Steps between C-alpha positions, in 0.01 A plus 500: 500500500455391141442125432483296167324174478474233242229235522450605860860458587720785628782572248620846588497772785615860482499701834500878469429791728276793422582859620371831355372330188837332427532119490849398579715203578552394862887530496696701752862525631477159670322332201661661195349260235144457407334251267203308370422170663400333179544154366536633129504809284138441418415534876713810507305644202173442670626680811628794282159533321321511836749750644478755214122480498478653847522864365779606752654823377850350542636145548850436623649147483849577607715296562360206295653161527425307175678174583196289440482627134705363220648847448454848649416629150205269482360621822550868408325427180206356685496814719531730199198324324274515802596859583458626147158332471396686814643838372803521732837644394774256604839571635733196551857510620752232630631492851853374575504138615664406823838353428557124577766232451403180339723243691418214260667689208846562639735409776631706796844549340353593168254746667791663687702531190212678327504776760820634364838526663445848643181382688667181626803694624271759672312234683823328616635840614186578697505153675856535578473847647207377715711204633776742590251691717403191706335168502264469193214253518206422262218302636174382342199417730162320426312660777422197690685647807526850636287644223383810676855583602632451151227709346567779740866493413439471122232769495723753674763464230257483211362833607823686563609785262289625209209257545412641850524851365265430210252286694554181296659279770316204662505701835357808337136402590337270736312343208818417308676359800204284581469375130873391494477349851203295408649404173811381673314280749288361218798417289702353788215257578546375131872490492523780247647793718871601462644794706860567414736718713845623426660592826831655604602416866128416556358830368267453200623699200267356232169305501297303243134402559449212263253212405600164341238301332486241204883547450467875468677756728304827528669804640205702664675765694859593561703772672831594645657734777581829328780541745691229326399588149877540398537121541196426275340242747200449285713402212696252703188348636347476142803310379471248786124446451556442129779258559273329762220472241737326253627262748159394628 
């Protein structure tokens, strides 16, 4: 753990892991972003100088979140300068950002119109076909009641299909299941948990595991029943959750 101080006051922290002579960031599939805890670019520069002075044969800082910096280019420049001074060759590349919708900049009607007529028609068709199959319901829970039961139902749907086969589902390992269960309990205590279910005659076809905090809705995990893929239940649930976000 690298730490930067100014006048005896902590101004920056950079955690890394060391393995086989490689210093790397602490990201993983559950925590896909990594960053400096620094109050300024000056603090980040001090951390970078300390990092590149360690003599590691390789340093990997993927995927670096530079939201604290005025610009990503400024942080990359800092990194390049420190790395060059220490004799390292630098490779920098951009990763795709997670898509989001800024609700303050548009309305629900305007957002839907921006999807295009074919997308809107497809969503209406999918929902209509589902309603023709039986009773369609969409429910959102905050986890204050029946949490274990809801998680069991949701995790089962989230892991169906390709996620289970590739070992990326919540149920794929005891550690992942424990992590998301404990996170749900922690979030429910604070009023942040949202579990959304799209059901047909009581059977769950799609599931969203979400958090809501500081007027931001975060979609953490999602999944759908592949046996009903022709109805695009995930797309129908996504439209509902977006409409809900606009209304609330």
